[in-house]
C-alpha positions in Angstrom: -9.2 -0.8 6.7 -6.0 -1.0 4.7 -6.8 2.4 3.2 -7.6 4.0 6.5 -4.5 2.6 8.2 -2.3 3.9 5.4 -3.9 7.3 5.6 -3.5 7.3 9.4 0.3 6.7 9.2 0.7 10.2 7.9 -0.6 11.6 11.2 2.3 10.3 13.2 4.6 13.4 12.8 1.6 15.4 14.1 0.8 13.1 17.0 1.2 15.7 19.8 -1.3 18.0 18.1 -3.7 15.0 17.7 -3.3 14.2 21.4 -4.2 17.8 22.2 -7.3 17.5 19.9 -8.4 14.4 21.7 -7.8 15.9 25.1 -9.7 19.1 24.3 -12.5 17.2 22.6 -13.0 14.7 25.5 -13.0 17.5 28.1 -15.4 19.6 25.9 -18.0 16.8 25.5 -17.8 16.0 29.2 -18.6 19.7 29.8 -21.6 19.4 27.4 -22.8 16.3 29.3 -22.3 18.1 32.6 -24.6 21.0 31.7 -27.9 19.1 32.1 -26.5 16.9 34.9 -25.3 20.0 36.8 -28.7 21.6 36.2 -30.5 18.7 37.8 -28.0 18.7 40.7 -28.5 22.4 41.2 -32.2 22.0 41.4 -32.1 19.0 43.7 -29.2 19.8 45.9 -27.1 22.7 47.1 -24.9 22.8 44.0 -24.6 26.5 42.9 -26.1 27.6 39.6 -22.9 29.4 38.6 -21.4 25.9 37.8 -23.8 25.9 34.8 -22.1 29.0 33.5 -18.6 27.6 34.1 -19.2 24.3 32.3 -21.0 26.2 29.5 -18.1 28.6 28.8 -15.6 25.8 29.2 -17.5 23.7 26.6 -17.3 26.6 24.0 -13.6 27.2 24.6 -12.7 23.5 24.5 -14.7 22.8 21.4 -12.9 25.7 19.6 -9.5 24.3 20.7 -10.4 20.8 19.5 -11.6 22.0 16.1 -8.5 24.2 15.7 -6.2 21.3 16.3 -8.1 18.9 14.0 -8.2 21.4 11.1 -4.6 22.3 11.6 -3.7 18.6 11.2 -6.1 18.2 8.3 -4.9 21.2 6.2 -1.2 20.4 7.0 -1.6 16.9 5.9 -3.6 17.8 2.7 -0.7 20.1 1.7 1.7 17.3 2.4 -0.3 14.8 0.4 -0.5 17.2 -2.6 3.3 17.5 -2.4 3.7 13.8 -2.3 1.3 13.3 -5.3 3.0 16.0 -7.4 6.3 14.4 -6.7 4.9 11.0 -7.7 3.6 12.5 -11.0 7.1 13.8 -11.7 8.4 10.2 -11.1 5.7 8.7 -13.3 5.9 11.2 -16.2 6.0 11.5 -18.9 6.0 7.9 -20.1 3.3 6.7 -17.6 1.1 9.8 -18.0 1.0 10.0 -21.8 -2.0 7.8 -22.0 -3.6 8.9 -18.7 -6.9 10.6 -18.5 -6.1 14.2 -17.5 -9.6 14.7 -16.1 -9.1 11.8 -13.8 -5.8 13.2 -12.6 -7.4 16.6 -12.0 -10.1 14.9 -10.0 -7.6 13.1 -7.8 -5.5 16.3 -7.3 -8.5 18.4 -6.3 -11.7 16.8 -5.1 -10.3 13.5 -4.0 -7.5 15.0 -1.9 -10.0 17.6 -0.5 -12.3 14.8 0.7 -9.5 13.4 2.8 -10.1 16.5 5.0 -13.1 14.6 6.5 -10.9 11.8 7.6 -8.2 13.9 9.2 -10.4 16.6 10.8 -13.6 14.6 11.6 -12.7 10.9 12.0 -9.5 10.1 13.8 -9.8 12.2 16.9 -13.7 11.9 17.1 -13.3 8.1 17.3 -10.8 8.5 20.2 -13.0 11.1 21.9 -16.1 8.8 21.6 -14.3 5.9 23.2 -13.0 8.1 26.1 -16.2 10.0 26.7 -18.2 6.7 26.6 -15.8 5.1 29.1 -16.1 8.0 31.5 -19.9 8.0 31.3 -20.0 4.2 31.9 -17.8 4.6 34.9 -19.9 7.5 36.2 -23.2 5.5 35.9 -21.6 2.5 37.6 -21.5 4.6 40.8 -25.3 4.5 40.8 -25.9 1.0 39.6 -24.3 -1.7 37.5 -27.4 -2.1 35.4 -27.4 1.6 34.4 -23.7 1.2 33.4 -24.5 -1.9 31.3 -27.3 -0.2 29.5 -25.0 2.7 28.6 -22.2 0.4 27.5 -24.5 -1.6 25.2 -26.0 1.7 23.8 -22.7 3.2 23.0 -21.4 0.0 21.5 -24.4 -0.4 19.2 -24.7 3.3 18.1 -20.9 4.0 17.8 -19.7 0.5 16.8 -22.3 -1.8 15.2 -24.1 0.9 13.1 -21.0 2.5 11.4 -19.6 -0.9 10.7 -22.8 -2.1 8.9 -23.2 1.3 7.1 -19.6 1.4 6.0 -19.9 -2.1 4.4 -22.9 -1.1 2.4 -21.8 2.5 1.5 -18.2 2.1 0.3 -19.2 0.5 -3.0 -21.6 3.3 -3.8 -18.8 5.8 -2.9 -16.3 4.2 -5.2 -18.9 4.2 -8.1 -19.7 7.9 -7.5 -16.0 8.9 -7.5 -15.3 7.0 -10.7 -18.3 8.6 -12.4 -17.2 12.0 -11.1 -13.8 11.6 -12.6 -15.2 10.3 -15.9 -17.4 13.5 -16.1 -14.3 15.6 -15.4 -12.4 13.9 -18.2 -15.3 14.3 -20.6 -15.8 17.9 -19.8 -12.0 18.7 -20.2 -12.0 16.9 -23.6 -15.1 18.8 -24.7 -13.7 22.2 -23.7 -10.4 21.5 -25.5 -12.2 20.3 -28.6 -15.0 22.8 -28.7 -13.8 24.4 -31.9 -13.7 21.0 -33.6 -17.1 20.1 -32.3 -18.6 23.2 -33.8 -16.6 22.9 -37.0 -17.9 19.4 -37.8 -21.4 20.1 -36.5 -21.0 17.4 -33.8 -22.6 19.4 -30.9 -25.8 17.4 -30.7 -24.1 14.1 -30.3 -21.6 15.5 -27.8 -24.4 17.0 -25.8 -26.3 13.7 -25.7 -23.2 12.0 -24.4 -22.8 14.7 -21.8 -26.4 14.2 -20.7 -25.8 10.4 -20.5 -22.8 10.9 -18.2 -24.5 13.5 -16.1 -27.5 11.2 -15.6 -25.2 8.4 -14.4 -23.5 10.8 -12.0 -26.9 12.1 -10.8 -28.0 8.5 -10.2 -25.0 7.8 -8.0 -25.5 11.1 -6.1 -29.1 10.2 -5.4 -28.1 6.7 -4.2 -25.6 8.3 -1.8 -28.2 10.9 -0.6 -30.8 8.3 0.0 -28.3 6.1 1.9 -27.2 9.1 4.1 -30.9 10.0 4.8 -31.8 6.5 5.8 -28.6 6.3 7.9 -29.4 9.5 9.8 -33.0 8.3 10.5 -31.8 4.9 11.7 -29.2 6.5 14.0 -31.7 9.0 15.5 -34.2 6.2 16.0 -31.6 4.0 17.7 -30.6 6.8 20.1 -34.3 7.3 21.0 -34.7 3.6 21.7 -31.6 3.6 23.9 -32.8 6.7 25.8 -36.2 4.9 26.4 -34.3 1.8 27.7 -32.3 3.9 30.1 -35.5 5.7 31.3 -37.2 2.3 31.8 -34.2 0.9 33.6 -34.0 4.0 35.9 -37.7 3.8 36.7 -37.5 0.1 37.5 -34.5 0.5 39.7 -36.1 3.5 41.5 -39.3 1.5 42.2 -37.2 -1.4 43.4 -35.5 0.9 45.8 -32.1 0.3 44.4 -31.5 4.0 43.5 -33.1 7.3 44.6 -35.1 9.7 42.4 -32.3 12.1 41.8 -30.0 9.2 40.6 -32.7 8.1 38.1 -32.9 11.6 36.7 -29.1 12.0 36.5 -28.7 8.6 34.8 -31.3 9.3 32.2 -29.9 12.8 31.6 -26.4 11.6 31.3 -27.1 9.0 28.6 -29.4 11.3 26.7 -26.8 14.1 26.6 -23.8 11.9 25.9 -24.6 10.5 22.5 -22.9 13.4 20.6 -19.5 11.7 20.2 -20.9 8.3 19.2 -23.5 9.8 16.8 -20.6 11.6 15.1 -18.8 8.2 14.8 -22.0 6.5 13.6 -22.5 9.0 10.8 -18.9 8.5 9.6 -20.0 5.1 8.3 -21.9 6.8 5.5 -19.8 9.9 5.0 -16.5 7.9 5.0 -17.7 5.9 1.9 -16.6 8.7 -0.5 -13.5 9.4 1.7 -12.4 5.8 1.5 -13.1 5.8 -2.3 -11.0 9.0 -2.7 -8.3 7.6 -0.4 -8.1 4.5 -2.6 -7.8 6.5 -5.7 -5.0 8.7 -4.2 -3.1 5.7 -2.8 -3.5 3.8 -6.1 -1.8 6.7 -7.9 1.0 6.6 -5.3 1.4 2.9 -5.7 1.9 3.2 -9.5 5.3 2.1 -10.6 7.2 4.4 -13.0 8.0 3.0 -16.4 11.5 4.5 -16.0 13.2 4.7 -12.5 15.0 7.9 -11.7 18.8 7.4 -11.4 20.5 9.3 -8.6 23.6 7.3 -7.8 24.9 6.8 -11.3 27.3 8.7 -13.5 27.3 12.5 -14.1 28.4 13.5 -17.6 30.6 16.5 -17.9 30.1 16.9 -21.7 28.4 15.2 -24.6 30.5 12.8 -26.6 28.1 11.3 -29.0 25.2 8.8 -28.7 24.2 5.5 -30.3 21.5 2.8 -30.6 22.7 -0.8 -30.8 20.2 -3.4 -31.9 17.4 -1.6 -29.9 13.9 -3.1 -29.6 10.9 -1.2 -28.1 7.3 -2.2 -27.6 4.5 -0.1 -26.1 2.3 -2.6 -24.3 1.9 -5.3 -26.9 2.6 -3.1 -29.9 6.2 -3.4 -31.2 7.4 0.0 -32.4 11.1 -0.4 -32.8 12.9 -3.6 -33.9 16.7 -4.2 -34.0 17.4 -0.6 -34.7 21.0 0.7 -34.8 21.8 4.4 -35.1 24.8 6.7 -34.4 24.7 10.4 -33.4 28.3 11.7 -33.7 29.3 14.8 -31.8 28.8 18.3 -33.4 26.8 17.0 -36.3 23.2 17.4 -37.5 21.6 14.0 -37.8 18.2 13.6 -39.6 15.6 11.0 -38.9 13.4 10.3 -41.9 10.4 8.0 -42.3 6.7 7.8 -42.6 4.3 8.6 -39.7 4.3 5.9 -37.1 7.7 4.5 -38.2 9.2 5.2 -34.7 11.1 8.5 -35.2 9.6 10.3 -32.2 10.0 7.1 -30.1 13.8 7.3 -30.8 13.8 10.8 -29.3 11.8 9.7 -26.2 14.2 6.9 -25.6 17.2 9.2 -25.9 15.4 11.5 -23.3 14.8 8.3 -21.3 11.1 8.9 -21.0 11.0 5.2 -21.9 13.6 2.4 -21.7 14.4 0.1 -24.6 13.0 -3.4 -24.3 16.4 -4.8 -25.4 19.6 -3.6 -27.0 21.9 -0.8 -25.8 21.4 3.0 -25.8 24.6 4.9 -25.0 25.3 8.6 -24.3 29.0 9.6 -24.2 29.8 5.9 -24.3 27.9 5.3 -21.1 24.7 3.1 -20.9 21.8 5.5 -20.5 20.4 3.6 -17.6 23.6 4.3 -15.6 23.5 8.1 -16.1 22.0 10.2 -13.4 18.6 11.5 -14.6 19.4 15.1 -13.7 22.7 15.0 -15.6 21.0 13.4 -18.6 18.3 16.0 -18.8 20.8 18.8 -18.3 22.8 17.5 -21.3 19.7 17.3 -23.5 17.0 19.6 -24.9 13.9 18.2 -26.5 11.4 20.1 -28.6 8.2 18.1 -29.1 5.6 18.5 -32.0 3.2 20.2 -29.6 4.5 23.0 -27.4 2.8 23.4 -24.1 2.5 26.9 -22.8 1.6 28.0 -19.3 -0.8 30.7 -18.3 2.0 33.2 -17.5 4.1 35.8 -19.3 6.1 35.1 -22.4 9.4 35.6 -20.6 8.5 33.3 -17.7 7.3 30.6 -20.2 10.7 30.7 -22.0 12.6 31.0 -18.7 11.5 27.6 -17.5 14.2 26.2 -19.7 16.8 28.0 -17.4 15.5 29.8 -14.4 18.6 31.8 -13.8 18.7 33.2 -17.4 18.9 36.9 -17.8 16.6 38.9 -20.0 19.4 39.4 -22.6 19.9 35.7 -22.8 16.1 35.1 -23.3 16.1 37.7 -26.1 19.0 36.0 -27.8 17.3 32.6 -27.7 14.1 34.2 -29.2 16.1 35.7 -32.0 17.5 32.3 -32.8 14.0 30.9 -32.8 12.7 33.8 -35.1 10.1 34.9 -32.5 11.8 38.1 -31.1 10.3 40.5 -33.6 6.8 39.1 -33.1 7.2 39.4 -29.3 8.4 43.0 -29.6 5.4 43.9 -31.7 3.0 43.0 -28.8 1.8 45.8 -26.5 3.5 44.3 -23.5 6.4 42.6 -25.3 7.9 39.9 -23.2 5.5 40.7 -20.3 2.5 39.7 -22.5 0.3 37.1 -20.7 -0.2 33.8 -22.5 -3.8 32.5 -22.3 -4.5 29.0 -20.9 -3.0 26.3 -23.2 -1.6 29.2 -25.3 -4.8 29.7 -27.2 -4.0 33.3 -28.0 -1.0 32.2 -30.1 -0.9 30.3 -33.4 0.6 26.9 -33.8 3.7 28.4 -35.4 4.2 30.9 -32.7 3.9 28.2 -30.0 6.4 26.1 -31.9 8.9 29.0 -32.1 8.5 29.6 -28.3 9.3 26.0 -27.8 12.5 26.3 -29.9 13.4 29.4 -27.9 13.3 27.3 -24.7 15.6 24.7 -26.3 18.1 27.4 -27.4 18.0 29.0 -23.9 18.5 25.6 -22.2 21.9 25.6 -23.9 22.4 21.8 -23.8 24.9 20.0 -26.0 22.4 17.4 -27.4 19.4 19.0 -29.1 16.5 16.8 -30.1 14.0 18.4 -32.5 10.8 16.7 -33.4 9.2 18.3 -36.5 10.4 21.8 -35.3 9.3 23.6 -38.5 6.1 21.8 -39.3 3.9 24.8 -38.5 6.2 27.4 -40.0 6.4 29.2 -43.4 9.5 28.9 -45.5 10.9 32.3 -44.4 10.8 31.5 -40.7 11.9 27.9 -41.4 15.1 29.2 -43.1 15.9 31.5 -40.1 15.5 28.7 -37.7 17.5 26.2 -39.8 20.3 28.7 -40.1 20.3 29.0 -36.3 20.4 25.2 -36.0 23.2 25.0 -38.4 25.2 27.6 -36.4 24.5 25.7 -33.2 25.8 22.5 -34.8 29.4 23.8 -34.3 28.9 23.4 -30.6 26.0 21.0 -30.4 24.8 17.7 -31.7 21.3 18.0 -33.3 18.9 15.2 -34.0 16.3 16.5 -36.5 13.0 14.7 -37.2 11.1 16.0 -40.2 9.0 15.1 -43.2 10.2 18.1 -45.2 13.1 17.6 -47.6 13.9 21.3 -47.2 14.4 20.8 -43.5 16.5 17.7 -43.8 18.9 19.5 -46.3 20.8 21.0 -43.3 21.7 17.5 -42.0 25.2 16.1 -42.2 23.7 12.6 -42.1 20.2 11.1 -42.5 19.0 7.8 -41.0 16.0 6.4 -42.8 13.6 4.4 -40.6 10.8 2.2 -41.8 8.5 0.3 -39.4 11.0 0.8 -36.5 13.9 -0.6 -38.5 16.9 0.7 -40.5 16.0 1.1 -44.1 
C-alpha cells in the first residue's frame, strides 16, 4: 500500500482529468448495464426500442472518453517519472553509479517505468468507477427489494474487494522475483554483448552460453509461475461471478414465488447483476496484474530513495577564477576499503603537477575527489582557498575539466560528441580543440569529416582515437583546472608529443594535474607528487 500511495500522489496535479475519467467511466458502464435492462423493459412495457440505440451509442462514446483521459494521465505521468528518474541519476552519479549494474538501471528506466502505465491507466479510475457503479446498482435494486440489494452488495464486495486483496498478497512476491530476474538477465546480456570480443578471443563462449541458459531458465520459471497464477485467478473470478449470478437468480425466483416482487422485476434484477460485474471484474484482475506493477514501482521508488554520496551544492560560493588547490591530511575509504590515508598535496596555479605511483595507489581517486565525485572521509580539500564542500557544484564543474582513462562516446556525430563540453562552441573552436588533441587531421581524413557518425560505445574508433576525442572535449571546455588521468596511455610517441606540447602551452593559462605511468609523459611536469598506498612517498 505504501508503494501504491506514493505512486498515487503523482496524480494530484492531474486530478481534474482523473475526475473526468471517473465520470465518463461510471456513465459508460451504467449505459452498458442499461442495454439488457432497457431491452427487458422494452419487451415487457411501453419503453421504445430506440432507447437501446441511444444507450448503446452513449456507451461507446463514454468508453472512448474514459480511455482517452486515463491514457492521457498515464503517458503524461510516465514522461514525468522518467524526468524525475533521470534527474535522480544525475544527483547520484557518478560516485553512486560507478558500481551499479547498468542492465538493472536500463530495466528500471524502460520496462519498470512502462509497467506503471497499468497502474495509472487501468487501476486508479477503474477502482473509483467500480465503487460508484456498484453503489448505483445496489441503490437501483433496493427499489425492488432489500434482499436483492443485499445479494448485489455482497457479490460486489466479494468479487471486487476480497478476491483482489487475497490475490495481491499471494502474487506480489512472485512479481518481485520476476522483475529481479528480468533485470539480472538484462545486466548479463549487456555484459555479454560488451565483452563478446573477449569471449571469442579466450574461447569462453560455451561457459557463457551455459550461464545464459541458466538465467533464462530461472526467468522462464518465474514467468510460468506468474502465468499459472493469472490463469487460476481468472478462472476463480469467472466462477465466483457465475455463483453470484445464480444466487441472484435464486433470490429473484424465491421473492417472485413469495409474491414480494413481480416477474418483470425478477428479470430486471437478474439482468442488472449479470451485466454489472464489468467494473468489479476489472478490479479483481488487478490483484494479479498489479503484482509486477507493485514490484516495478518498488524498484523505481527505491532508486528515487537512494541518497547521493555527494550532495549538490547550490547555495554556496561561486568561484570567479582558479587560484590553486590543495589536499590537507586527507583520508578516503570506499566502503570498508581505505584508499587514501593522511595525504597532503598542493596544486599551484599555472603549473603542471604530476601524480606518480603504482596502480591502485590512489592517483585516480585524487582526481575524483577534486571533481567532488566523492567527498574525503576526513581532512580538507580546498579550491581557490575555499573548502570544496562550500563551492557551488555548477561553479566547480565549470572551473574544472576531467579526462578519464576511458572516454565514453555517444552515438552521434564527431562534432556533437566534442561539443558536449561546451554547447555554444563554434565549429572553428571545435577544430582548434581537435588540433590541440592531435585528432583534427584524422577527422578530416574521414569521408564526412566532423559529421561522421560514431557507432554505439565508439566501437568504430580505436582506443587512442577515443582518448584524443576526450582530450579535445577538455580543451574545448576551456576550464582553468585541467585533470588528466593517463591521457596518453593509448597513444604512440608522435601523438603523445603533440598532446604534451599542447598541455605545456595551456599551462601558461591553466593548472594541469597529470596522472601517468610513463616517465616521458611526466617530464613536462613542473612538480611531481609520488603516491604510495594512498600516502605521500
